[in-house]
MARTORMI-372662 format. One record per residue (C-alpha): x, y, z; residue in three letters. Coordinates in steps of 0.25 Angstrom, whole numbers, padded with zeros to 4 digits, always signed. Each point is the difference from the previous one (the first is absolute). Example, Ala and Ser with C-alpha at 12.3 -4.5 7.8 and 13.67 -1.06 7.14 Angstrom:
+0049-0018+0031ala +0006+0014-0002ser 
REM end
This chain:
-0095+0106+0018unk +0009-0009+0006unk +0013-0003-0008unk -0002-0012-0004unk -0013+0006-0008unk +0006+0009-0007unk +0012-0011-0006unk -0012-0004-0005unk -0008+0012-0004unk +0012+0002-0007unk +0004-0014-0006unk -0016-0001-0005unk +0002+0013-0011unk +0016-0002-0001unk -0008-0014-0006unk -0012+0005-0004unk +0010+0010-0013unk +0008-0010-0002unk -0011-0008-0007unk -0006+0012-0005unk +0010+0005-0008unk +0007-0013-0005unk +0011-0001+0008unk -0002-0015+0008unk -0010-0007-0006unk -0001-0010+0015unk +0001+0006+0012unk +0005-0010+0011unk -0004+0004+0013unk -0008-0006+0014unk -0013-0004+0003unk -0009-0001+0010unk -0003-0015+0002unk -0012-0009+0004unk +0005-0001+0014unk +0005+0011+0008unk +0012-0001+0004unk +0004-0003-0016unk +0004+0010-0008unk +0003-0007-0014unk +0006+0003-0015unk -0008+0009-0010unk +0003+0000-0014unk -0008+0013-0005unk +0001+0004-0015unk -0011+0010-0002unk -0003+0011+0008unk -0015-0002+0007unk +0008-0012+0007unk +0010+0011+0007unk -0009+0001+0012unk +0002-0013+0003unk +0016+0002+0003unk +0003+0003+0016unk +0010-0001+0008unk +0000-0003+0016unk +0011-0007+0008unk -0007-0012-0004unk +0007+0002-0015unk +0012-0012+0001unk +0000-0010-0012unk +0015+0006-0006unk -0006+0002-0016unk +0012+0000-0007unk -0001-0015-0006unk -0014+0005-0005unk +0008+0009-0011unk +0005-0014-0005unk -0015-0004-0005unk +0000+0013-0008unk +0016+0001-0007unk -0005-0002-0013unk -0012+0005+0001unk -0002+0017-0011unk -0001+0010+0009unk +0007+0005+0015unk -0004-0008+0014unk -0001+0010+0010unk +0005-0007+0013unk -0003+0003+0017unk +0012+0000+0005unk +0004+0002+0017unk +0014-0001+0003unk +0004-0014+0002unk -0008-0002-0013unk +0007+0011-0009unk +0011-0010+0004unk -0006-0012-0009unk -0001+0009-0010unk +0015+0003+0000unk +0004-0015+0000unk -0012-0002-0011unk +0007+0011-0010unk +0015-0004+0006unk -0005-0016-0005unk -0003+0006-0015unk -0016-0006+0005unk -0006+0013-0004unk +0005+0013-0006unk +0000+0015+0003unk -0008+0007-0006unk -0013-0011-0001unk -0002+0004+0015unk -0004+0011+0006unk +0002-0001+0016unk -0009+0006+0010unk +0007+0002+0011unk -0006+0001+0016unk +0009+0002+0011unk -0005-0012+0012unk -0001+0004+0013unk +0001-0016+0004unk -0013-0007-0002unk -0011-0010+0010unk +0000-0014+0003unk -0013-0004-0008unk -0001-0013+0009unk -0003+0009+0012unk -0012+0010-0007unk -0006-0015-0003unk +0001-0001+0015unk -0007+0013+0003unk -0008+0005-0011unk -0014-0007-0007unk +0005-0006-0014unk -0012+0006-0007unk +0005+0016+0006unk +0007+0008-0010unk +0011+0012+0003unk -0007+0012-0004unk +0013+0008+0008unk +0014-0005+0004unk +0012+0007+0003unk +0012-0004+0008unk +0009+0009+0009unk +0017-0003+0008unk -0010-0008+0011unk -0012-0006-0004unk -0010-0006-0013unk -0015+0009+0000unk -0010-0007-0010unk -0012+0004+0002unk -0013-0008-0009unk -0015+0002+0003unk -0001-0007+0014unk +0011+0010+0005unk +0017+0004+0001unk +0009-0012+0002unk +0014+0004+0006unk +0010-0011+0000unk +0017+0002+0007unk +0010-0002-0008unk +0008-0006+0007unk -0011-0010+0002unk -0006+0002-0015unk +0013+0003-0008unk +0000-0011-0012unk +0013-0006+0003unk +0007+0001-0013unk -0003+0016+0003unk +0009+0001+0012unk +0013+0000-0007unk -0003+0008-0012unk +0011+0008-0006unk -0008+0009-0008unk -0012+0004+0002unk -0001+0009-0014unk +0004-0004-0011unk +0014-0003-0007unk -0005+0002-0013unk -0015+0007-0005unk -0004+0009-0012unk -0011+0004+0007unk +0001+0002+0016unk -0015+0001+0003unk +0003+0002+0016unk +0012+0010+0011unk +0014-0008+0001unk +0003-0008+0013unk +0012+0001+0005unk +0006-0010+0000unk +0001-0008+0015unk +0010-0008+0010unk -0005-0014-0001unk +0012-0006+0009unk +0007-0011-0004unk -0012-0010-0009unk +0010-0011+0003unk -0001+0000+0012unk -0007-0014-0002unk +0007-0004-0012unk +0015+0001+0012unk -0009-0008+0010unk -0002-0010-0011unk +0015-0001-0003unk +0006-0003+0017unk -0011-0013+0000unk +0010-0013-0001unk -0002-0005-0013unk -0009-0012+0003unk -0010+0012+0007unk -0001+0009-0012unk -0003-0012-0007unk -0011-0007+0006unk -0004+0015+0001unk -0002-0002-0017unk -0005-0014+0003unk -0011+0005+0005unk -0004+0010-0008unk +0003-0003-0014unk -0008-0015+0006unk -0014+0009-0001unk +0006+0005-0014unk -0013-0006-0010unk +0009+0003-0015unk -0011+0010-0003unk +0011+0010-0007unk -0007+0014+0007unk +0013+0004+0005unk +0004-0004-0016unk -0010+0007-0007unk -0001+0013+0009unk +0016+0004-0001unk +0003+0011-0011unk +0012-0007+0001unk -0003-0017-0004unk -0003+0010-0015unk +0005-0016-0006unk -0006-0001-0014unk -0001-0015+0007unk +0004-0004+0012unk +0008-0009+0004unk -0011-0007+0007unk -0010-0001-0010unk +0013-0006-0007unk -0006-0015-0003unk +0017-0003-0007unk +0010-0001+0008unk -0010-0003+0010unk +0008+0009+0011unk -0013+0000+0013unk -0013-0008-0002unk -0012+0006+0005unk -0001-0010+0009unk -0005+0005+0016unk +0011-0004+0008unk +0011+0005+0009unk +0014+0000-0011unk -0005+0003-0010unk -0007+0013+0008unk +0012+0001+0004unk +0007+0002-0013unk -0011+0006-0006unk +0000+0012+0010unk +0014+0000+0000unk +0004+0001-0013unk -0009+0013-0003unk +0005+0004+0010unk +0014-0001-0008unk -0009+0005-0011unk -0003+0013+0004unk +0014+0003+0008unk +0004+0014-0005unk -0014+0003-0003unk -0009-0002+0008unk -0006+0016+0003unk -0003-0007+0016unk -0018+0005-0002unk -0003-0010+0008unk -0012-0006-0012unk +0004-0013+0004unk -0001-0003+0013unk -0013+0009-0001unk -0006-0010-0009unk +0005-0015+0005unk -0014-0008+0007unk +0008-0004+0008unk +0010+0011+0006unk +0012-0006-0003unk +0013+0014+0004unk +0001+0000-0014unk +0006+0014+0003unk +0010-0005+0012unk +0008-0008-0011unk -0001+0010-0011unk +0005+0008+0010unk +0010-0008+0002unk +0007+0000-0013unk -0002+0014-0001unk +0010+0004+0012unk +0010-0009-0004unk +0000+0008-0015unk +0001+0015+0006unk +0013-0006+0011unk +0005-0007-0012unk -0002+0010-0012unk -0005+0013+0008unk -0012+0004-0006unk -0013+0003+0002unk -0012-0005-0002unk -0004-0004-0014unk -0009+0009-0007unk +0004+0012+0009unk +0007+0007-0014unk -0002-0003-0012unk +0013+0001-0004unk +0005-0011+0012unk +0001-0011-0009unk -0002-0014+0008unk +0015-0003+0004unk -0002-0017-0006unk -0003+0007-0010unk +0008+0010-0004unk +0015+0000-0001unk +0012+0014+0001unk +0013-0001+0005unk +0001+0003+0012unk -0007-0017+0003unk +0009-0006+0009unk +0003-0011-0010unk +0013-0008+0002unk +0000-0007-0013unk -0003+0012-0010unk 
REM end
């Protein structure tokens, strides 16, 4: 049995016990979708539903933000988190959006995920993955039609290429063996390349990206740092930015949102993943993340529960000349 299948069995058994003992009233995890290349969020509240839970290289969604939908419900909610997702849990805890005693964190060390578009291109949409495995060289997916192998170089999901933490930084149950952190290299190479361009070229680059924006707000809705009761972009008065599809307002939306999550973005990459027109939002957020690291010498937000956001905390050592 592959390590991924062992984790899946461990997940199902742990979820079954939590529900049977009444320790959790709901388990948020992953289930197979309507197509072979898609895994969808699953909300399990009964023991007889536990076998729907899966763990394979297509479990991409960050499930942390779903906790907001259940924060006022009775009972505890268990949620499956990967390394990057666990930073989102800390983000929600530090922002007082959820309370620690209401959440049971099911941590799964993640070796990296596969690009679902490549899976969709090679596998029959109606097939079902029965066995999944991953090594340092490739991903292996087995269906009724045979075993399909994808090299990591070709298939590793974009947001996994610069992964800082394969193992969750916070968990109540660790459902697999810890994966040591690796050195992915400089995560800001693309940011630095863009910074070196003349102002006119940088402006033209972002104009081209933002001109495609549909203002669907998928990036905002999926973001664990966007948790305001009423978003500024939903306010009728004052009318900060009307929902119009034009370049100036699209640009204003993305820049305002980027600054609103400055020092709080956990670099989970979900905003870029869900964008229907493929705007490189991670590049924009990483520019600010790089500046925050340069200015305050802080780790990626969400890395530690004790490390408060630099723009949301005060210390006597802050370089504020006016104080």
